[in-house]
C-alpha positions in Angstrom: 7.0 31.8 -1.7 4.5 29.2 -3.2 4.5 25.7 -1.7 5.1 22.7 -3.8 2.0 20.8 -5.0 1.1 17.7 -3.0 -0.1 14.4 -4.3 -3.7 15.5 -3.5 -3.2 18.8 -5.4 -2.1 16.8 -8.5 -5.1 14.5 -8.2 -7.3 17.5 -7.9 -5.6 19.1 -10.9 -6.1 16.1 -13.2 -9.7 15.3 -12.1 -11.4 18.5 -11.1 -9.6 21.7 -11.9 -8.2 20.3 -15.1 -5.1 22.5 -14.9 -2.9 22.5 -17.9 0.6 21.0 -17.4 2.3 24.1 -18.7 0.7 26.3 -16.0 2.4 24.2 -13.3 5.6 25.5 -11.7 8.8 23.6 -12.2 8.7 22.6 -8.6 5.1 21.2 -9.1 6.2 19.3 -12.2 9.0 17.7 -10.3 6.7 16.7 -7.5 4.3 14.8 -9.9 4.8 11.1 -9.2 3.1 8.8 -11.7 3.5 5.9 -9.4 1.7 7.6 -6.5 -1.0 9.0 -8.8 -1.6 5.5 -10.3 -1.7 4.1 -6.8 -4.4 6.5 -5.5 -6.4 6.5 -8.7 -6.6 2.7 -8.6 -8.3 2.8 -5.2 -11.4 4.1 -7.0 -13.1 1.1 -8.7 -14.4 3.3 -11.5 -10.8 4.2 -12.6 -9.0 0.9 -12.0 -9.3 -0.2 -15.7 -8.0 3.2 -16.9 -5.1 3.1 -14.5 -4.3 -0.5 -15.5 -4.2 0.4 -19.2 -2.1 3.6 -18.7 0.2 1.9 -16.3 1.6 -0.2 -19.1 3.2 2.9 -20.5 4.6 4.4 -17.3 7.9 2.6 -17.4 9.7 5.2 -19.4 7.7 5.1 -22.6 5.7 8.2 -21.7 6.9 11.2 -19.8 5.2 12.7 -16.8 3.7 15.4 -18.9 2.1 12.9 -21.2 0.7 10.8 -18.4 -0.6 13.9 -16.6 -2.4 15.1 -19.8 -3.8 11.6 -20.5 -5.4 11.5 -17.1 -6.5 15.1 -17.3 -8.3 14.4 -20.6 -9.8 10.9 -19.7 -11.0 11.4 -16.1 -14.4 13.0 -15.7 -14.5 16.6 -14.3 -15.7 16.0 -10.8 -14.4 16.2 -7.2 -13.1 12.8 -6.3 -12.3 11.1 -3.1 -9.2 9.0 -3.6 -9.1 7.1 -0.4 -6.2 4.9 0.2 -6.9 1.3 1.3 -4.3 0.2 3.7 -3.2 -3.4 4.0 -4.3 -5.4 7.0 -1.9 -5.1 9.9 -0.1 -8.2 10.8 -0.3 -9.4 14.4 3.0 -8.8 16.1 4.5 -11.8 17.8 7.5 -11.9 20.1 10.7 -13.2 18.5 10.9 -16.0 21.1 7.4 -17.2 20.1 8.3 -17.1 16.4 11.5 -19.0 17.1 9.7 -21.7 19.1 7.0 -22.2 16.5 9.6 -22.2 13.7 11.4 -25.1 15.5 8.2 -26.9 16.3 6.9 -26.9 12.7 10.3 -27.0 11.1 9.4 -24.2 8.6 10.8 -20.9 7.5 9.6 -17.6 8.9 7.7 -17.0 5.7 5.8 -20.3 5.9 5.2 -19.6 9.6 3.2 -16.5 8.7 0.7 -18.8 7.0 0.6 -21.1 10.0 -0.1 -18.2 12.3 -3.1 -17.1 10.3 -4.6 -20.6 10.9 -3.5 -21.3 14.5 -5.8 -20.3 17.4 -4.4 -18.8 20.6 -5.2 -22.1 22.3 -3.1 -24.0 19.7 -0.2 -21.7 20.3 -0.4 -22.1 24.1 -0.5 -25.9 23.7 2.6 -25.9 21.6 4.5 -23.6 24.0 3.5 -25.9 26.9 5.1 -28.8 25.0 8.3 -26.8 25.1 7.9 -26.7 28.9 7.1 -23.0 29.3 5.2 -21.8 32.3 2.0 -19.9 32.0 3.8 -16.7 32.9 6.4 -17.2 30.1 3.6 -18.0 27.7 1.7 -14.9 28.6 4.8 -12.8 27.8 5.3 -14.4 24.4 1.7 -14.1 23.2 
């Protein structure tokens, strides 16, 4: 039994092996995700303009087969590395710390994220000391 094509198989099919859509199994056709292909292709700076242009027509105007064939015909025949660039990880803060800072600054949690990107550890410690927390409690929160 043949395994279903993965995202990377589809990327390879449209960029290097240039497989025709009609040669794909029904299972492979169903696994083709235009959204994910666009997402990974856009990580390559050489393809970002192409993806941006084609993406305008992916909201139901063109079928998966048409998108697949467009990419297959436009992209150069070469092995490509479509690395995914992950977003930066947000620092995790204790709920108690977030609640104290929210009260101190009188802002929403969303606004507090901006404040946390600016505040130093010393600033946060100073604010918690104003609330009367001991050094042990502060260490747990940070």
